[in-house]
C-alpha positions in Angstrom: 106.1 99.1 120.6 107.2 95.7 119.1 104.3 96.1 116.7 105.8 99.4 115.5 109.3 97.9 115.1 108.2 94.7 113.2 107.0 96.9 110.2 109.8 99.5 110.0 111.0 98.1 106.7 107.6 99.0 105.0 107.8 102.6 105.9 109.2 104.9 103.3 112.0 106.8 105.0 114.6 108.4 102.7 117.8 110.2 103.3 119.6 112.2 100.6 123.3 112.8 100.3 125.7 114.4 97.9 127.5 111.7 95.9 131.1 112.6 97.0 133.5 112.0 99.8 134.1 108.7 101.6 132.5 105.5 100.4 133.2 103.5 103.6 133.6 104.4 107.3 137.1 105.1 108.5 137.4 103.2 111.8 139.7 104.2 114.6 140.7 101.3 116.9 141.8 103.1 120.0 138.9 104.7 121.9 141.0 106.9 124.1 142.8 108.4 121.0 139.5 108.7 119.2 138.0 110.8 122.1 141.1 113.1 122.0 140.8 113.5 118.3 137.1 114.3 118.6 137.8 116.9 121.2 140.4 118.6 119.0 138.2 118.5 115.9 135.0 119.4 117.8 133.2 116.2 116.8 131.2 113.5 118.5 132.3 109.9 118.8 130.6 106.9 117.3 131.5 103.5 118.8 130.7 100.1 117.3 131.4 97.2 119.6 132.3 93.8 118.1 133.7 90.5 119.2 136.2 88.7 117.0 134.8 85.3 117.8 131.2 86.3 117.2 130.6 86.3 113.5 127.2 88.1 113.5 128.7 91.2 115.2 131.6 91.3 112.8 129.3 91.0 109.8 127.0 93.7 111.2 130.1 96.0 111.7 131.1 95.3 108.1 127.6 96.2 106.8 127.6 99.5 108.8 131.1 100.3 107.6 130.3 99.7 104.0 127.4 102.1 104.0 128.3 105.0 101.7 125.5 107.2 103.0 126.6 106.7 106.6 130.3 107.3 105.7 129.6 110.5 103.9 127.5 111.9 106.7 129.9 110.9 109.5 133.0 112.0 107.7 132.8 115.6 108.9 130.8 115.1 112.1 132.0 112.0 114.0 135.1 110.1 114.9 134.2 106.5 114.4 135.7 103.7 116.5 135.6 99.9 116.2 136.2 98.3 119.6 136.8 94.5 119.9 135.5 93.6 123.4 137.3 90.3 123.2 140.6 92.3 123.2 139.5 95.3 125.2 137.4 94.1 128.1 138.2 97.2 130.2 136.2 99.4 127.7 133.4 96.9 127.6 133.2 97.0 131.4 133.4 100.8 131.4 130.4 101.2 129.1 128.6 98.2 130.5 128.4 96.3 127.2 126.1 93.3 127.9 125.3 92.2 124.3 126.0 92.7 120.7 125.4 94.6 118.5 125.8 97.7 120.7 126.4 101.1 119.3 127.3 104.2 121.4 127.4 107.9 120.7 129.8 109.7 123.0 130.5 113.4 123.5 134.1 114.8 123.1 134.8 113.8 126.7 133.9 110.2 126.2 130.5 110.5 128.0 127.7 108.3 126.6 124.8 110.4 125.1 123.0 107.7 123.2 122.9 103.9 123.0 121.5 101.8 120.2 120.9 98.0 120.6 120.3 95.3 118.1 120.7 95.1 114.3 119.7 98.7 113.4 120.2 99.9 109.8 122.4 102.7 108.6 119.3 104.8 108.2 118.5 104.4 111.9 122.0 105.4 112.8 122.0 108.4 110.6 118.6 109.5 112.1 120.0 109.5 115.6 123.3 111.2 114.4 121.2 114.0 112.9 119.2 114.3 116.1 122.4 114.4 118.3 124.1 117.0 116.1 121.0 119.2 116.2 120.4 118.9 112.5 117.0 117.2 113.0 114.4 117.6 115.8 113.9 114.5 117.9 110.4 113.0 118.3 110.4 114.5 121.9 110.9 117.9 120.4 108.2 117.3 117.8 105.8 116.2 120.6 106.4 119.4 122.6 105.5 121.3 119.4 102.4 119.2 119.0 101.3 119.9 122.5 101.3 123.6 121.6 99.5 123.1 118.3 97.2 120.1 118.5 95.4 120.8 115.2 98.6 120.6 113.1 98.1 117.6 110.9 101.5 117.9 109.2 103.2 117.7 112.6 101.1 114.7 113.6 102.0 112.9 110.4 105.7 113.6 111.0 105.6 112.2 114.5 103.8 109.1 113.3 106.3 108.5 110.4 109.4 109.0 112.5 108.3 107.0 115.5 109.6 103.6 114.2 113.2 104.9 114.0 112.9 106.8 117.2 111.5 103.8 119.1 114.7 101.8 118.4 116.6 104.2 120.6 114.3 103.6 123.6 116.0 101.4 126.1 113.5 101.9 128.9 110.4 99.7 129.0 108.5 102.5 130.6 109.4 104.9 127.8 108.5 102.4 125.2 105.0 101.9 126.8 104.5 105.6 127.2 105.2 106.3 123.5 103.2 103.3 122.4 100.2 104.7 124.2 100.9 108.2 122.8 101.2 107.3 119.2 98.2 104.9 119.2 96.0 107.8 120.4 97.7 110.2 118.1 96.9 108.0 115.1 93.2 107.9 116.0 93.3 111.7 116.3 95.0 112.0 112.9 92.7 109.5 111.3 89.6 111.3 112.6 90.8 114.7 111.7 92.3 114.3 108.2 89.9 114.6 105.2 89.6 111.2 103.6 90.4 112.6 100.1 93.8 113.7 101.4 94.7 110.2 102.7 95.4 108.6 99.3 99.2 109.2 99.2 102.4 107.3 99.9 103.1 108.8 103.3 99.6 108.2 104.7 99.6 104.7 103.3 102.8 104.1 105.3 101.1 105.4 108.4 98.1 103.1 107.9 100.4 100.1 107.5 102.3 101.0 110.6 99.4 101.7 113.0 96.8 99.3 111.7 98.3 96.0 112.7 95.4 94.9 114.9 93.5 92.3 112.9 89.8 93.0 113.4 86.7 92.9 111.2 85.9 96.6 111.4 89.2 98.3 110.8 88.2 101.6 109.1 91.6 102.6 107.8 92.3 99.2 106.2 88.7 99.1 104.8 89.4 102.6 103.3 92.5 101.3 101.5 90.5 98.3 100.2 87.7 100.5 99.0 90.1 102.8 97.2 92.4 100.0 96.1 92.5 101.1 92.5 93.6 104.6 93.4 96.3 103.4 95.8 97.5 101.0 93.1 98.5 104.0 91.0 100.8 105.4 93.6 102.0 102.5 95.8 104.4 99.8 94.5 102.2 96.8 93.6 104.2 94.3 95.7 104.0 96.5 98.8 100.2 97.2 98.5 99.2 93.6 97.7 101.5 92.1 100.3 100.1 94.3 103.1 96.4 93.8 102.2 96.7 90.0 101.4 98.7 89.4 104.6 96.2 91.4 106.7 93.2 89.6 105.3 94.8 86.2 105.7 95.8 86.8 109.3 92.3 88.2 110.1 90.7 85.0 108.7 93.1 82.8 110.7 92.6 84.8 113.9 88.8 84.6 113.6 89.0 80.9 113.0 91.2 80.3 116.0 88.8 82.4 118.1 86.0 80.1 117.0 84.3 82.9 115.2 82.5 81.8 112.0 82.8 85.3 110.7 86.0 84.0 109.1 83.7 82.5 106.4 82.2 85.9 105.7 85.7 87.4 105.1 86.6 84.5 102.8 83.4 85.1 100.8 84.7 88.6 100.1 87.5 87.0 98.0 84.8 86.8 95.3 83.5 90.3 96.1 85.3 93.5 97.0 88.6 91.7 97.7 88.7 89.9 94.3 90.8 92.6 92.5 93.5 92.2 95.3 93.6 88.4 95.4 93.3 87.9 91.7 96.9 89.1 91.4 98.2 87.1 94.4 100.6 84.5 93.0 100.9 81.0 94.5 103.1 78.1 93.5 100.5 75.5 94.1 96.7 75.7 94.5 94.3 78.7 94.2 94.8 81.2 97.0 91.1 80.9 98.0 91.4 77.1 98.5 94.6 77.5 100.5 93.1 80.1 102.9 89.9 78.2 103.3 91.6 74.9 104.0 93.9 76.4 106.6 91.1 78.3 108.3 88.7 75.3 108.4 91.4 73.3 110.1 92.1 76.0 112.7 88.4 76.3 113.5 88.1 72.5 113.9 91.1 72.4 116.3 90.6 75.6 118.3 86.8 75.7 118.5 85.6 72.1 118.1 88.8 70.6 119.6 88.3 67.7 117.3 91.8 66.2 116.8 90.7 63.4 114.5 88.9 65.8 112.1 91.8 68.3 112.3 94.3 65.6 111.3 92.1 64.5 108.4 91.7 68.0 107.1 95.5 68.6 107.3 96.2 65.3 105.6 93.8 66.2 102.7 95.5 69.6 102.4 99.1 68.2 102.4 98.1 65.5 99.9 96.7 68.1 97.5 99.8 70.2 98.0 102.0 67.3 97.2 105.7 68.1 96.7 104.8 71.8 96.9 104.0 71.6 100.6 106.8 73.5 102.4 108.3 74.0 105.8 105.6 76.3 106.9 102.8 73.9 106.0 104.3 71.0 108.1 105.2 73.3 110.9 101.7 74.7 111.2 100.1 71.3 111.0 102.2 69.8 113.7 102.8 72.8 116.1 99.3 74.0 116.1 98.2 70.6 117.2 100.8 70.2 119.9 100.5 73.8 121.3 96.7 73.7 121.5 96.2 70.2 122.8 99.4 69.8 125.0 98.6 67.2 127.7 95.3 66.4 126.0 97.1 65.1 122.9 95.8 61.6 121.9 98.1 58.8 120.9 96.8 59.0 117.4 97.6 62.7 117.2 101.0 62.1 118.7 101.8 59.5 116.1 100.7 61.8 113.2 102.5 64.8 114.7 105.7 62.7 114.7 105.4 62.1 111.0 104.8 65.8 110.3 107.8 66.8 112.5 110.1 64.2 110.9 109.2 65.8 107.5 109.6 69.3 108.9 113.1 68.9 110.2 114.2 67.8 106.7 113.9 71.4 105.5 116.8 73.8 105.9 116.5 75.9 109.1 118.5 77.5 111.9 119.9 74.9 114.4 118.0 76.6 117.3 114.7 76.2 115.4 115.4 72.6 114.6 116.2 71.9 118.2 112.7 73.1 119.2 111.1 70.7 116.7 113.2 67.8 117.8 112.2 68.4 121.4 108.6 68.5 120.3 109.1 65.0 118.9 110.3 64.1 122.4 107.0 65.4 123.8 105.1 63.2 121.3 107.1 60.1 122.5 106.1 60.9 126.0 102.4 60.8 125.0 103.2 57.4 123.4 104.8 56.4 126.7 108.2 55.8 125.0 110.5 57.5 127.5 113.7 56.2 126.0 112.9 57.8 122.6 111.8 61.0 124.3 115.0 61.2 126.2 117.0 60.7 123.0 115.1 63.6 121.4 115.7 65.9 124.4 119.4 65.0 124.5 119.7 65.7 120.7 117.9 69.0 121.1 120.2 70.0 123.9 123.3 69.2 121.8 121.9 71.3 119.0 121.2 74.2 121.4 124.9 74.2 122.3 125.6 75.3 118.7 123.1 78.2 118.9 124.8 79.8 121.9 121.4 80.4 123.5 121.7 79.7 127.3 118.0 79.9 127.9 117.3 77.2 125.3 120.1 75.0 126.7 118.7 75.3 130.2 115.2 74.4 129.0 116.3 71.2 127.3 118.5 70.3 130.2 115.4 70.5 132.4 113.6 68.2 130.0 116.3 65.6 130.2 116.7 65.9 134.0 112.9 65.5 134.5 113.1 62.1 132.7 116.3 61.1 134.5 114.6 61.7 137.9 111.8 59.4 137.0 114.1 56.5 136.2 
C-alpha cells in the first residue's frame, strides 16, 4: 500500500466547485458547542487537532484552513473545529489522539465515524467528506458493484484511480494489505481486458504510473508507454511523462546493477535506441545523462556484485572529479552510504578513510537535523573501523545531541545505545 501512497501526487484527481462562498474555513474552538451546533443544523463535525508548541501541526492546520475549495464544500455540510490538545487534553484522551496531524469526522452526537492520519491534502479530506455525506460512493461500494459486474472496465478504472485517496483512510494494516492484494490483481485484469488502442489517454496513463512501480525488465505496461511515447507526449504534460519514464529506467538500471545482473548494460544500450527520444530531452546540470547513469551503475555493480571496495572507491572518485563543483548532496550520500551499508563490518581501513572524506563533504550541504545526525553517526562507525574509539564516541554524542532537536525518540534511543556501547568498553 505504501507504493500506492508514494505516487498519489502524480495521479490526476480533480474536484470542481462554484467560485463563491467562503474562502477559508471558519473554525470553532469548543468541541462540545460545535457538536451541539451540528446537531441543530443537521451537519457533521470535522475536527483538526493541533498543538501550539508543535509548529508542523499548526502549519498543516493553516494550509487546510486556507483551502478555498475545502471551505466552500464544508460551509453548508460541516461544523469545523480546531482543537489545541496542549490546552484541551481531556478531548485528546477522549478521542485517543496519539500523534499529529490527526483529523476526525464526527456525527452530530460526537461519535467518531472516520479518522485520517498524517499530512493529507484538502483533496483527500474533501473525498472522504463526500463519501461520508453520501455524495460519492466509497471504494468499498464500488468494489461491491464490481463483484456483480466483473466485465465493467469503467468501474475497474474508477476503483484503480480512487484507491490512492481511499487508502489514506485505512488505519488497519490488515485492511491495507487486503486492498493492496485486491487492486494489484484488479490492475492485471484491467490491463489484460482493455484494448490497447484505448489505453492512450490521461486517466489510463495515471493508472499505469500508479500500479507499475515494480522495476523489472519485462514490464508490459511501461514498455507500451515507451513504444507509444510520441502519442502519449501529445496528451500528457511533458514533465510528468519524462519524469516517470526516466526515473523508471534509471531505477531499473541501478536495481539490476545492485542485483549483479549485467542486463543493466542492455538497458543502458537502449538509451541510443528506443529510449533515445525520451532521454534526449532530459536536462542535466553537469555531464550527459548516459554517462551519469553508466558511471553510477558500474560503481554499484562493482560494489554489490564484485564486492571490490578498492575499485568502487576509484570509480566514485573518478565520477566525483568529473562532476567537480556540480557534485551535490545525493552524489556524496550515495558514494558513502552505499559503501557503508553494503560492507558494514567488512569495511577496510582504506574504505573507512575515504568514506569519512565523503561524509565530511556531505554534511556541509543543507539538510534536516535528523538526517545530518545519521551521517555524523556514520562517521563514528568509520572511526570504529579505524580503531579510534575517542573520535567515534564524539561523533555518536554529537549525533545524539542533534537528535534531541528532531524530537524523534527512536533516533535518540539508537544514538544513546551507540554511546553506551562504547562507554561499557572503557
